[in-house]
DOSESE-398541 format. One record per residue: residue number from 1; residue in three letters; chain; y, x, z of N, C-alpha, C in turn. Coordinates in pm, 1 decimal, m for minus. Atoms other than C-alpha are relative to their C-alpha. Example, Ala and Ser with C-alpha at 12.3 -4.5 7.8 and 13.67 -1.06 7.14 Angstrom:
<nodes>
kolvex:lumse:badren:nnorth:neast:nup:canorth:caeast:caup:cnorth:ceast:cup
1:ALA:A:m119.0:89.0:0.0:m450.0:1230.0:780.0:120.0:90.0:0.0 .
2:SER:A:m119.0:m82.0:m6.0:m106.0:1367.0:714.0:109.0:m77.0:73.0 .
</nodes>
This chain:
<nodes>
kolvex:lumse:badren:nnorth:neast:nup:canorth:caeast:caup:cnorth:ceast:cup
1:UNK:A:m66.5:m87.9:111.9:m912.3:m894.2:905.2:m115.7:154.2:58.2 .
2:UNK:A:104.8:m112.7:m1.2:m1195.0:m627.3:811.5:71.0:98.9:m56.0 .
3:UNK:A:m70.7:m151.1:44.0:m1083.0:m237.3:777.1:m110.2:28.4:m97.7 .
4:UNK:A:80.4:m63.0:35.8:m1179.8:m30.0:562.3:m58.8:153.3:m0.7 .
5:UNK:A:60.3:m149.9:m89.6:m1342.0:334.1:562.0:125.0:105.2:m19.4 .
6:UNK:A:m111.6:m56.7:51.5:m1064.9:536.2:606.2:0.7:150.3:m108.6 .
7:UNK:A:51.2:m160.3:50.7:m1272.1:871.0:452.7:m4.5:m58.8:m141.8 .
8:UNK:A:m18.5:58.2:151.0:m1255.4:662.8:76.0:130.2:m7.5:m38.4 .
9:UNK:A:m105.3:70.3:38.3:m891.6:596.1:90.8:52.2:69.6:49.0 .
10:UNK:A:m60.3:m95.2:m16.3:m633.8:825.9:27.2:119.1:m56.2:52.7 .
11:UNK:A:m123.9:39.6:m88.2:m315.6:846.7:205.1:137.5:2.7:m55.1 .
12:UNK:A:m89.3:9.1:52.8:m3.1:708.6:183.7:84.9:64.3:m58.2 .
13:UNK:A:m53.0:m75.3:47.6:173.0:772.6:m103.3:154.7:6.6:35.2 .
14:UNK:A:m124.7:m3.4:m60.0:546.9:761.5:104.0:m16.0:104.7:106.3 .
15:UNK:A:33.0:m85.3:m141.5:460.3:901.3:443.0:m85.6:86.9:8.6 .
16:UNK:A:93.6:m83.8:8.2:129.2:1068.2:381.8:m46.1:m24.6:107.6 .
17:UNK:A:119.2:15.3:m113.9:m29.3:911.1:664.0:m140.4:m73.0:m55.9 .
18:UNK:A:94.9:14.0:46.2:m367.3:776.2:654.8:6.0:m132.3:m68.3 .
19:UNK:A:10.7:115.5:4.4:m448.9:464.0:431.6:m131.0:m91.0:17.0 .
20:UNK:A:125.8:66.4:m49.7:m693.2:189.9:479.1:40.1:m124.2:m114.8 .
21:UNK:A:44.4:85.3:131.5:m829.6:m122.4:279.5:m9.7:m58.2:121.8 .
22:UNK:A:m10.5:139.2:m79.0:m822.6:m474.3:466.6:m44.9:m84.6:m64.1 .
23:UNK:A:46.8:164.4:58.2:m968.7:m825.1:428.9:98.1:m118.9:63.1 .
24:UNK:A:m100.5:110.2:m65.0:m750.4:m1125.1:496.9:m96.3:m32.7:31.8 .
25:UNK:A:112.8:145.3:m40.5:m895.1:m1420.6:670.6:m42.3:m48.0:m118.2 .
26:UNK:A:31.6:76.4:14.2:m904.0:m1582.1:376.2:m55.8:71.2:m148.6 .
27:UNK:A:35.7:m91.5:63.9:m1074.2:m1276.9:207.2:15.6:37.1:m148.7 .
28:UNK:A:m57.4:m93.9:70.4:m836.6:m1092.7:m12.1:m30.7:117.3:79.7 .
29:UNK:A:m11.6:m80.2:m33.4:m845.0:m762.9:5.9:137.2:75.1:m57.8 .
30:UNK:A:m90.5:m53.0:80.8:m559.3:m498.5:m27.7:m7.1:128.9:112.4 .
31:UNK:A:m42.5:m101.4:m55.1:m500.3:m121.6:47.6:146.0:26.4:54.8 .
32:UNK:A:m167.6:m42.6:m8.1:m165.7:6.2:237.4:17.7:95.2:141.5 .
33:UNK:A:m3.7:m105.5:m35.3:m75.3:252.6:453.7:m13.9:m17.4:162.9 .
34:UNK:A:25.9:58.5:m158.1:m182.5:257.2:856.2:122.9:m5.3:75.3 .
35:UNK:A:m139.7:m10.9:m100.6:147.5:331.3:991.2:72.8:m116.8:5.7 .
36:UNK:A:m79.4:168.3:26.1:319.7:m24.0:1107.3:101.5:70.2:m41.0 .
37:UNK:A:m181.9:m30.0:10.6:671.0:137.4:1078.8:m11.2:28.7:m208.5 .
38:UNK:A:13.1:m44.3:99.5:557.6:202.9:706.0:m28.6:m129.1:m73.7 .
39:UNK:A:m11.2:149.4:93.4:631.4:m82.6:419.4:m94.5:26.1:m80.0 .
40:UNK:A:72.2:m48.3:165.5:383.3:38.9:154.9:m144.6:m83.5:61.3 .
41:UNK:A:85.3:42.9:15.3:141.2:m193.1:83.6:m72.0:m51.1:m133.7 .
42:UNK:A:2.2:26.6:179.3:m79.1:m280.9:m246.2:m7.0:m112.7:27.7 .
43:UNK:A:m17.0:172.9:m10.8:m151.8:m597.0:m395.6:m139.9:m12.0:50.6 .
44:UNK:A:142.5:13.3:m37.6:m439.1:m783.1:m323.5:m64.0:m73.3:m92.2 .
45:UNK:A:62.3:m21.0:128.5:m732.4:m813.2:m517.7:m127.8:m110.3:77.3 .
46:UNK:A:106.3:88.9:m37.1:m1085.1:m1068.8:m477.6:m119.2:105.6:56.8 .
47:UNK:A:89.7:m61.4:m59.7:m1276.1:m751.1:m386.2:53.4:136.1:64.7 .
48:UNK:A:m45.6:m135.7:m16.8:m1240.1:m441.0:m204.4:4.0:121.6:m87.4 .
49:UNK:A:m4.7:m154.1:82.5:m1324.0:m163.0:m456.9:115.8:m25.9:m88.6 .
50:UNK:A:m119.5:14.0:127.9:m1051.6:m315.3:m731.9:119.9:65.7:119.0 .
51:UNK:A:m150.4:m37.8:m147.7:m770.7:m271.1:m363.7:m31.3:126.6:m14.8 .
52:UNK:A:58.7:m173.2:m4.8:m968.3:94.8:m363.4:62.8:57.7:m86.2 .
53:UNK:A:m10.5:m32.8:112.7:m934.2:146.2:m710.6:147.7:45.4:19.7 .
54:UNK:A:m111.6:25.5:2.8:m604.1:68.9:m741.1:88.4:109.6:72.3 .
55:UNK:A:m31.3:m48.6:m129.7:m462.5:212.5:m443.8:m10.7:142.5:m63.5 .
56:UNK:A:67.2:m153.6:m15.9:m656.0:569.8:m494.3:56.5:57.1:m124.1 .
57:UNK:A:m35.5:17.3:169.2:m548.4:556.4:m878.1:184.7:39.4:m30.7 .
58:UNK:A:m176.8:m5.6:63.5:m162.5:580.7:m869.0:25.0:132.5:3.2 .
59:UNK:A:m72.9:m170.3:58.0:18.0:895.6:m1016.2:99.3:47.5:89.5 .
60:UNK:A:m147.5:m36.1:m40.6:316.9:1096.7:m921.2:97.2:m93.1:m40.6 .
61:UNK:A:m52.4:67.5:85.4:501.8:872.9:m1175.6:18.0:m174.5:119.4 .
62:UNK:A:44.9:131.1:m125.7:355.0:523.1:m983.3:103.2:24.4:168.9 .
63:UNK:A:m45.1:m21.5:m117.1:470.7:693.6:m659.3:195.1:12.4:m45.2 .
64:UNK:A:m124.2:m16.9:m26.9:790.9:784.7:m731.5:103.8:m168.8:m94.0 .
65:UNK:A:m78.9:118.0:m12.6:887.3:435.4:m888.7:3.7:m64.8:53.3 .
66:UNK:A:27.3:63.0:m161.4:740.5:279.8:m580.8:134.7:28.4:97.0 .
67:UNK:A:m127.3:m55.2:m114.1:1020.6:501.6:m406.7:94.6:m67.2:m36.6 .
68:UNK:A:m100.0:44.1:82.9:1281.9:418.4:m634.5:0.8:m192.6:46.3 .
69:UNK:A:22.2:114.8:0.3:1181.0:52.0:m591.3:11.0:m73.0:125.1 .
70:UNK:A:m59.9:23.0:m176.2:1219.9:74.0:m169.4:117.7:m11.8:m4.4 .
71:UNK:A:m137.2:m30.1:m38.5:1510.4:230.5:m187.7:76.5:m90.9:m39.0 .
72:UNK:A:m38.6:125.9:22.7:1654.6:m44.5:m431.5:24.4:m101.9:80.1 .
73:UNK:A:m7.1:146.4:m103.1:1508.8:m338.4:m225.6:79.7:37.1:108.4 .
74:UNK:A:m59.8:m47.0:m109.3:1698.4:m148.7:56.5:129.6:m30.1:m28.7 .
75:UNK:A:m149.5:9.6:59.0:2006.5:m148.2:m109.1:38.0:m155.7:16.5 .
76:UNK:A:m43.6:172.5:5.2:2008.5:m519.4:m184.7:25.8:m75.9:85.2 .
77:UNK:A:m57.8:95.8:m171.5:1946.4:m621.4:163.2:92.6:28.4:58.4 .
78:UNK:A:m88.8:m25.3:m60.2:2174.2:m441.5:292.1:135.5:m47.1:m78.7 .
79:UNK:A:m94.6:91.6:101.3:2433.3:m600.0:33.8:65.1:m102.0:41.4 .
80:UNK:A:22.2:121.7:m22.5:2351.2:m915.6:115.3:3.0:m49.8:130.9 .
81:UNK:A:10.7:4.8:m220.5:2344.3:m887.4:497.8:174.4:m14.3:m0.6 .
</nodes>
């Protein structure tokens, strides 16, 4: 896995720790939180610039939507268990 340069990656929108961009073994790129305990990960793209652009372009509304979706998913998993 290839890691991106932390200086050009915005922090995680949920926990505010450093973000990073990584390349998978099959050459897809994704931006994500650098904290292993945080579950925030971006979509996969065929190039680093696209992954970085999407990660860095999220605004307050998309962060709120993401937090709501994470909470909803957690609640659904708890009910299903």
